[in-house]
C-alpha positions in Angstrom: 19.6 -4.6 -8.5 20.9 -1.1 -8.5 18.3 1.7 -7.8 18.8 3.3 -11.3 17.8 0.1 -13.1 15.1 -0.6 -10.5 13.5 2.8 -11.2 13.6 2.2 -15.0 11.8 -1.2 -14.4 9.3 0.6 -12.2 8.6 3.2 -14.9 8.1 0.3 -17.4 5.8 -1.5 -15.0 3.5 1.5 -14.5 3.6 2.4 -18.1 2.4 -1.1 -18.9 -0.6 -0.4 -16.7 -1.3 2.9 -18.5 0.0 4.9 -15.5 2.4 7.5 -17.1 5.3 8.9 -15.1 3.5 12.3 -14.7 0.8 10.4 -12.8 2.9 8.9 -10.0 5.8 10.0 -7.7 8.4 8.4 -5.6 8.4 9.5 -1.9 10.2 8.9 1.4 13.5 7.0 1.6 14.6 6.8 -2.0 13.1 10.2 -3.0 15.2 11.7 -0.2 18.4 9.9 -1.3 18.0 10.9 -4.9 17.7 14.6 -3.7 21.0 14.4 -1.7 19.4 13.5 1.7 21.1 10.3 2.6 18.2 8.8 4.6 18.9 5.6 6.5 15.3 4.5 6.4 13.7 2.1 4.0 16.7 1.3 1.9 14.9 -1.7 0.3 11.4 -0.1 -0.2 10.0 2.1 -2.9 7.1 4.3 -1.7 4.8 5.5 -4.5 1.9 7.9 -4.7 -0.7 7.7 -7.5 -3.9 9.8 -7.8 -7.1 7.8 -7.6 -8.1 8.8 -11.1 -4.9 7.2 -12.5 -5.4 3.8 -10.8 -6.7 1.6 -13.6 -8.8 -0.7 -11.5 -10.7 2.0 -9.6 -11.2 2.1 -5.9 -13.8 0.7 -3.6 -16.5 3.3 -2.6 -15.5 3.2 1.1 -12.0 4.4 0.2 -13.0 7.2 -2.1 -12.7 9.9 0.6 -9.6 8.6 2.3 -6.6 10.8 1.8 -4.3 7.8 1.0 -4.7 4.1 1.0 -2.3 1.2 0.3 -3.3 -0.7 -2.8 -2.2 -3.5 -5.1 -3.5 -4.8 -8.5 -6.6 -7.1 -8.4 -6.4 -10.6 -7.1 -5.5 -13.3 -9.7 -4.6 -10.7 -12.3 -1.7 -10.6 -14.7 -0.8 -7.2 -13.2 -0.6 -8.7 -9.6 1.9 -11.2 -11.0 3.9 -8.4 -12.6 3.8 -6.5 -9.3 5.1 -9.6 -7.4 7.7 -10.4 -10.0 8.9 -6.7 -9.9 9.6 -7.1 -6.2 11.2 -10.5 -6.6 13.4 -9.5 -9.5 14.6 -6.1 -8.1 14.7 -7.1 -4.4 12.8 -3.9 -3.6 9.5 -3.8 -1.8 6.8 -1.7 -3.5 4.4 0.3 -1.3 1.8 1.9 -3.6 -0.7 4.4 -2.2 -3.5 6.0 -4.1 -4.2 9.5 -3.0 -7.1 11.9 -3.7 -6.6 13.7 -6.9 -6.5 17.2 -5.2 -3.9 15.9 -2.7 -1.7 14.6 -5.7 -2.0 18.0 -7.4 -1.0 19.8 -4.2 2.2 17.8 -3.7 5.3 19.5 -4.9 7.3 17.3 -7.2 10.7 17.4 -8.9 11.6 15.7 -12.1 14.3 13.1 -12.0 16.0 11.8 -15.2 16.7 8.1 -15.4 19.8 6.7 -17.2 17.5 5.6 -20.1 16.5 9.2 -20.7 13.0 8.9 -19.3 11.8 11.1 -16.5 10.0 10.2 -13.2 8.8 12.5 -10.4 10.1 12.7 -6.8 8.2 14.3 -4.0 10.3 17.4 -3.0 11.9 17.4 0.4 9.8 20.4 1.7 6.7 18.6 0.5 7.7 15.3 2.3 8.1 17.3 5.6 4.6 18.7 5.2 3.2 15.4 4.2 4.6 13.7 7.3 3.2 16.6 9.4 -0.2 16.0 7.8 0.0 12.2 8.5 1.0 12.9 12.1 -2.1 15.1 12.6 -4.3 12.3 11.2 -2.6 9.7 13.4 -3.0 11.8 16.5 -6.8 11.5 16.2 -6.4 7.7 15.9 -3.8 7.6 18.8 -1.5 5.6 16.5 1.7 6.4 18.4 4.0 4.0 16.6 3.1 5.6 13.2 3.4 9.0 14.8 6.9 8.2 15.9 7.8 6.8 12.5 6.7 10.0 10.7 8.4 12.2 13.3 11.5 10.2 12.8 11.5 11.1 9.1 11.1 14.8 9.9 13.9 14.6 12.5 16.2 12.7 10.1 15.6 15.3 7.4 16.3 18.1 9.9 19.6 16.4 11.0 20.7 16.0 7.4 19.7 19.6 6.6 21.8 20.9 9.4 24.8 19.0 8.1 24.2 20.3 4.6 23.4 23.8 6.0 20.2 23.8 4.0 18.6 26.9 5.6 15.2 26.4 3.9 14.7 22.8 5.1 16.0 23.7 8.6 13.4 26.4 8.8 10.5 24.2 7.7 11.6 21.5 10.3 11.8 24.1 13.0 8.3 25.2 12.3 6.9 21.7 12.6 8.9 19.7 15.2 8.3 21.9 18.2 4.5 21.5 18.0 4.9 17.8 18.8 7.3 18.0 21.8 4.5 18.0 24.4 1.5 16.8 22.5 -0.1 13.3 22.4 3.3 11.6 22.0 4.5 12.3 25.5 5.1 8.5 26.3 7.5 8.5 23.4 9.1 11.9 24.0 12.6 10.4 24.6 12.6 9.2 21.0 12.4 12.8 19.6 15.4 15.1 19.8 
């Protein structure tokens, strides 16, 4: 299924769960592509952020203070079947993360108009760079080098595309962030980073 129709179906899915479009955003691969950054990452995955307060089934107490956690609808629910059917029908994976409400509010979003006239939100490119930087800092504490490299790869890819597009603002943001990781905890993986 084409991405335009897939996003329309995603908006319908979340609306059916009483999560309006103003309470979720698309991020990473497809959010980049839809903003003119032809990312090569995650072409068959939709990454979504939703504030904790908008998730209809609540969140376990132990996750209330986590900045972001992957989540799916409750086991054996009609909504879990809808979630699974969405992925099967569209052939896109759906990675939904609930985020703290204040984190959601702090993320810069852009409106994106679908072909059916409805609007969804995309995380802005500058915000995605800063989000990846934030995640890298968290992962450094956990010594999760694979995830660090994954998130650095996103920033590097954005930087490379920005240079081709001559997007001075994005180049500047990437230049502020990338150098601080060149000799840090990722030394064993340094060859991966340009």
